[in-house]
N, CA and C of each residue as an Amber inpcrd file, in Angstrom:
protein
   339
 114.2400000 225.4600000  77.1540000 114.1020000 226.1970000  75.9220000
 112.6530000 226.1080000  75.4720000 112.0630000 227.2490000  75.2160000
 110.6970000 227.2940000  74.6930000 110.6720000 227.5750000  73.2000000
 111.5980000 228.4070000  72.7230000 111.6260000 228.7570000  71.2930000
 112.9990000 229.3200000  70.9440000 113.3730000 229.1610000  69.6970000
 114.6290000 229.7280000  69.1960000 114.3180000 230.5870000  67.9800000
 114.9680000 231.7260000  67.8920000 114.8350000 232.5620000  66.7110000
 115.6590000 231.9720000  65.5780000 115.1640000 232.0990000  64.3680000
 115.8910000 231.6360000  63.1910000 116.1450000 232.8580000  62.3190000
 117.4110000 233.2090000  62.1930000 117.7650000 234.4080000  61.4380000
 118.6870000 234.0940000  60.2800000 119.0220000 235.1220000  59.5540000
 119.8890000 234.9780000  58.3870000 121.2350000 234.3730000  58.7670000
 121.7890000 234.7680000  59.9130000 123.0730000 234.2160000  60.3290000
 122.9950000 232.7020000  60.5290000 121.8870000 232.2200000  61.0580000
 121.7120000 230.7740000  61.2440000 121.6700000 230.0610000  59.9010000
 120.9270000 230.6250000  58.9630000 120.8220000 230.0080000  57.6400000
 122.1690000 230.0070000  56.9260000 122.9040000 231.1150000  57.0400000
 124.2150000 231.1920000  56.4120000 125.1810000 230.1940000  57.0480000
 125.1400000 230.0610000  58.3640000 126.0240000 229.1240000  59.0460000
 125.7090000 227.6910000  58.6440000 124.4320000 227.3760000  58.5230000
 124.0530000 226.0170000  58.1380000 124.4950000 225.6960000  56.7150000
 124.5890000 226.7060000  55.8730000 125.0150000 226.4630000  54.5000000
 126.5340000 226.6050000  54.3380000 127.2290000 227.0280000  55.4160000
 128.6790000 227.1770000  55.3560000 129.1410000 228.5080000  54.8280000
 128.2310000 229.4810000  54.7120000 128.5640000 230.7840000  54.1310000
 128.7040000 231.9130000  55.1570000 128.7460000 231.5950000  56.4310000
 128.7850000 232.6210000  57.4670000 130.2290000 232.9940000  57.7700000
 130.5050000 234.2910000  57.8350000 131.8590000 234.7870000  58.0700000
 132.4490000 234.2400000  59.3690000 131.6270000 234.1610000  60.4050000
 132.0940000 233.6720000  61.7070000 131.7630000 232.1930000  61.8800000
 131.8860000 231.4470000  60.8120000 131.5150000 230.0340000  60.7900000
 132.3040000 229.2190000  61.8140000 131.5830000 228.4350000  62.5710000
 132.2190000 227.4860000  63.4750000 132.3660000 226.1620000  62.7450000
 133.3570000 225.4050000  63.1380000 133.5430000 224.0990000  62.5110000
 132.3890000 223.1710000  62.8770000 132.0450000 222.2960000  61.9660000
 130.9880000 221.3290000  62.2460000 131.5480000 220.2050000  63.1050000
 130.7500000 219.5900000  63.9300000 129.3540000 219.9260000  64.1780000
 129.2410000 221.1470000  65.0920000 128.1720000 221.8950000  64.9560000
 127.9130000 223.0430000  65.8110000 126.4030000 223.1670000  66.0100000
 126.0220000 223.9510000  67.0000000 124.6100000 224.1960000  67.2770000
 124.3080000 225.6310000  66.9210000 123.4840000 225.8730000  65.8820000
 123.1660000 227.2520000  65.5040000 122.2890000 227.9440000  66.5450000
 122.0010000 229.1970000  66.2870000 121.0530000 229.9440000  67.1060000
 121.6930000 231.0240000  67.9420000 121.2970000 232.2790000  67.6760000
 121.7660000 233.4220000  68.4500000 120.6950000 233.9950000  69.3680000
 119.4440000 233.5800000  69.2260000 118.3740000 234.1440000  70.0490000
 117.4720000 233.0280000  70.5400000 116.9210000 233.2310000  71.7480000
 116.0670000 232.2040000  72.3280000 115.1130000 232.7920000  73.3440000
 114.1150000 232.0060000  73.6610000 113.2190000 232.2810000  74.7800000
 113.0780000 230.9730000  75.5440000 113.0630000 231.0720000  76.8550000
 112.9750000 229.8540000  77.6540000 112.5730000 230.1480000  79.0740000
 112.6740000 229.1220000  79.9040000 112.3630000 229.2340000  81.3240000
 113.6220000 228.9580000  82.1340000 113.8150000 229.7230000  83.1840000
 114.9530000 229.5230000  84.0810000 114.7040000 228.2530000  84.8820000
 115.6700000 227.3340000  84.8280000 115.5740000 226.1180000  85.6330000
 116.2490000 226.3100000  86.9760000 117.4110000 226.9530000  86.9530000
 118.1870000 227.1820000  88.1590000 119.1450000 228.3330000  87.8710000
 119.6730000 228.9390000  88.9100000 120.6390000 230.0200000  88.6950000
 121.5430000 230.1480000  89.9080000 122.6670000 230.7560000  89.6670000
 123.6080000 231.0700000  90.7360000 124.1900000 232.4400000  90.4450000
 124.3370000 233.2440000  91.4690000 124.9820000 234.5420000  91.3170000
 126.1700000 234.5780000  92.2650000 127.2320000 235.1880000  91.8260000
 128.4420000 235.2420000  92.6480000 128.3640000 236.4430000  93.5880000
 128.8130000 237.5800000  93.1210000 128.8610000 238.7760000  93.9660000
 127.6950000 239.7150000  93.7340000 126.9360000 239.4880000  92.6570000
 125.8430000 240.3810000  92.3040000 124.5320000 239.8120000  92.8180000
 123.7450000 240.6030000  93.5250000 122.4390000 240.0910000  93.9490000
 121.5350000 239.8520000  92.7360000 120.7370000 238.8100000  92.8020000
 119.8330000 238.4700000  91.7070000 118.7050000 239.4880000  91.6320000
 118.3050000 239.8790000  90.4120000 117.1550000 240.7720000  90.2860000
 115.8900000 240.0600000  90.7640000 114.9000000 240.8170000  91.1300000
 113.6820000 240.2390000  91.7120000 112.9360000 239.3120000  90.7530000
 113.0600000 239.5220000  89.4440000 112.3470000 238.6820000  88.4890000
 113.0290000 237.3390000  88.2520000 114.2940000 237.2060000  88.6550000
 115.0380000 235.9790000  88.3950000 114.7070000 234.9240000  89.4410000
 114.0420000 233.8760000  89.0040000 113.6640000 232.7650000  89.8730000
 113.4140000 231.5540000  88.9880000 113.4830000 230.3560000  89.5270000
 113.1370000 229.1820000  88.7210000 111.7160000 229.3140000  88.1690000
 111.5720000 229.0310000  86.8870000 110.2730000 229.1570000  86.2210000
 110.0620000 230.4840000  85.5200000 110.9350000 231.4770000  85.7840000
 110.8070000 232.7810000  85.1210000 111.0290000 232.6040000  83.6180000
 110.2020000 233.2540000  82.8260000 110.3540000 233.2220000  81.3670000
 111.2870000 234.3440000  80.9450000 112.2700000 233.9990000  80.1180000
 113.2850000 234.9560000  79.7030000 113.5500000 234.8450000  78.2100000
 114.1270000 235.9100000  77.6630000 114.6490000 235.9000000  76.2960000
 116.1240000 236.2440000  76.3940000 116.8770000 235.8740000  75.3560000
 118.3070000 236.1700000  75.3670000 118.8340000 236.2900000  73.9530000
 119.8270000 237.1520000  73.8020000 120.6220000 237.2320000  72.5730000
 122.0020000 236.7130000  72.9470000 122.4290000 235.6510000  72.3070000
 123.6950000 235.0130000  72.6400000 124.8490000 235.6920000  71.9150000
 126.0240000 235.6560000  72.5100000 127.2060000 236.2350000  71.8830000
 127.9070000 235.2300000  70.9720000 127.5220000 233.9650000  71.0700000
 127.9870000 232.9490000  70.1350000 126.8830000 231.9200000  69.9700000
 126.9100000 231.2120000  68.8910000 125.8170000 230.2990000  68.5720000
 125.6260000 229.2380000  69.6490000 124.4340000 228.6440000  69.6530000
 124.1060000 227.5960000  70.6090000 122.6650000 227.6410000  71.0520000
 121.8890000 228.5820000  70.5120000 120.5100000 228.7910000  70.9450000
 119.5290000 227.7020000  70.5460000 119.9010000 226.8160000  69.6230000
 118.9960000 225.7320000  69.2540000 119.0570000 224.5750000  70.2470000
 119.9350000 224.6590000  71.2330000 120.1100000 223.5750000  72.2010000
 118.8880000 223.4480000  73.1050000 118.7160000 222.2820000  73.6710000
 117.5990000 222.0630000  74.5910000 117.7960000 222.8410000  75.8920000
 119.0530000 222.8960000  76.3680000 119.4030000 223.6330000  77.5790000
 120.6200000 224.4970000  77.2760000 120.6530000 225.7020000  77.8470000
 121.8170000 226.5810000  77.7150000 122.1340000 227.1890000  79.0710000
 123.3970000 227.5220000  79.2610000 123.8510000 228.2300000  80.4630000
 124.3250000 229.5980000  80.0060000 123.7460000 230.6400000  80.5950000
 124.0450000 232.0050000  80.1580000 124.3400000 232.9030000  81.3420000
 125.1550000 233.9390000  81.1160000 125.3530000 234.9330000  82.1690000
 124.1000000 235.7950000  82.3230000 123.9120000 236.3040000  83.5000000
 122.7360000 237.1110000  83.8250000 122.5480000 238.2840000  82.8770000
 123.6440000 238.9350000  82.4480000 123.5210000 240.1310000  81.6130000
 122.9010000 239.8360000  80.2480000 122.8410000 238.5650000  79.8380000
 122.2360000 238.2330000  78.5530000 120.7300000 237.9790000  78.6520000
 120.1920000 237.9250000  79.8440000 118.7830000 237.5840000  80.0280000
 117.9010000 238.8190000  80.1630000 116.7130000 238.7100000  79.5950000
 115.7000000 239.7580000  79.7090000 114.3990000 239.0650000  80.1000000
 113.7020000 239.5640000  81.1360000 112.4420000 238.9170000  81.5110000
 111.3750000 239.1240000  80.4330000 110.5730000 238.0920000  80.1970000
 109.4720000 238.2110000  79.2340000 108.2310000 238.7340000  79.9350000
 107.5690000 239.7220000  79.3640000 106.3150000 240.1960000  79.9450000
 105.2330000 239.1190000  79.8570000 104.3270000 239.1170000  80.8080000
 103.1970000 238.1920000  80.7620000 102.4340000 238.4000000  79.4620000
 102.0260000 237.3120000  78.8550000 101.2360000 237.3870000  77.6350000
 102.0500000 237.4180000  76.3590000 103.3650000 237.6330000  76.4460000
 104.1910000 237.6490000  75.2390000 104.5490000 236.2140000  74.8690000
 104.1670000 235.8200000  73.6760000 104.4170000 234.4850000  73.1820000
 105.9270000 234.2510000  73.0660000 106.4480000 233.1120000  73.5500000
 107.8880000 232.8700000  73.4670000 108.4070000 232.7930000  72.0330000
 107.5800000 232.3670000  71.0910000 108.0200000 232.3150000  69.6910000
 108.2490000 233.7180000  69.1380000 107.4070000 234.6470000  69.5230000
 107.5900000 236.0450000  69.1320000 108.8100000 236.6210000  69.8370000
 108.9340000 236.3400000  71.1280000 110.0550000 236.8670000  71.9120000
 111.3950000 236.3810000  71.3820000 111.4760000 235.1460000  70.9190000
 112.7310000 234.5910000  70.4210000 113.1680000 235.2510000  69.1230000
 112.2490000 235.8630000  68.4110000 112.5700000 236.4970000  67.1290000
 112.9960000 237.9540000  67.2760000 112.9410000 238.5070000  68.4780000
 113.1550000 239.9370000  68.6710000 114.5890000 240.3550000  69.0030000
 115.3570000 239.6440000  69.8370000 116.6020000 240.2240000  70.3640000
 117.5770000 240.7700000  69.3370000 117.9670000 240.0250000  68.3370000
 118.9640000 240.5360000  67.3920000 118.4020000 241.6340000  66.5030000
 117.1470000 241.5250000  66.1270000 116.5440000 242.5980000  65.3320000
 116.5080000 243.8990000  66.1250000 116.2010000 243.8050000  67.4090000
 116.1620000 244.9900000  68.2590000 117.5580000 245.5830000  68.3980000
 118.5620000 244.7510000  68.6270000 119.9330000 245.2650000  68.7530000
 120.4100000 245.9030000  67.4540000 120.0350000 245.3130000  66.3280000
 120.4060000 245.8830000  65.0300000 119.7590000 247.2560000  64.8570000
 118.4770000 247.3550000  65.1650000 117.7780000 248.6340000  65.0370000
 118.3790000 249.6870000  65.9660000 118.6620000 249.3070000  67.2050000
 119.2550000 250.2610000  68.1430000 120.6260000 250.7320000  67.6710000
 121.4170000 249.8240000  67.1150000 122.7370000 250.2280000  66.6480000
 122.6500000 251.1870000  65.4700000 121.6120000 251.0750000  64.6670000
 121.4370000 251.9880000  63.5380000 120.9680000 253.3670000  63.9860000
 120.3220000 253.4350000  65.1430000 119.8570000 254.7210000  65.6650000
 120.9380000 255.4640000  66.4380000 121.9550000 254.7440000  66.8890000
 123.0230000 255.3630000  67.7030000 123.9020000 256.2340000  66.8150000
 124.3970000 257.3200000  67.3670000 125.3160000 258.1510000  66.5980000
 126.5790000 257.3520000  66.2770000 127.1160000 257.5600000  65.1150000
 128.3280000 256.8330000  64.7160000 129.4730000 257.8010000  64.5010000
 130.6610000 257.2730000  64.5540000 131.8500000 258.0720000  64.2600000
 132.5360000 257.4560000  63.0570000 133.1890000 258.2630000  62.2640000
 133.8800000 257.7060000  61.0960000 134.9830000 256.7440000  61.5360000
 135.1710000 255.6900000  60.7460000 136.2250000 254.7210000  61.0540000
 137.5990000 255.3580000  60.8850000 137.7280000 256.2670000  59.9320000
 138.9900000 256.9780000  59.7030000 138.7000000 258.4740000  59.8470000
 139.4580000 259.1060000  60.7160000 139.2370000 260.5350000  60.9470000
 139.5900000 261.3230000  59.6790000 138.7410000 262.3070000  59.3370000
 139.0470000 263.1430000  58.1680000 140.2980000 263.9760000  58.4440000
 141.0250000 264.2770000  57.3850000 142.2610000 265.0800000  57.5270000
 142.0050000 266.5020000  57.1540000
């Protein structure tokens, strides 16, 4: 782990006000940047950028990003470009997903009659 993003959800969880609150003790953190230590792929060939020492960012589907080490599926990892600071990279994943979801076309939750 090189850096962890700290977002509103983390602050709310630490104060006990988060809707998806996990019971204590828990490890907060939905976003991180780090280095790959090791990896294994089952049936899918590894992408060319995936190797020990590769710098990656990730948005987690459940908290745990403040941990020293994490195990994640390949689909959650994104390679970090050279020169991108890991502290900056750790702050981007959820904000980017939020922005993308706001740009996507939406459908009404209840169909009009």
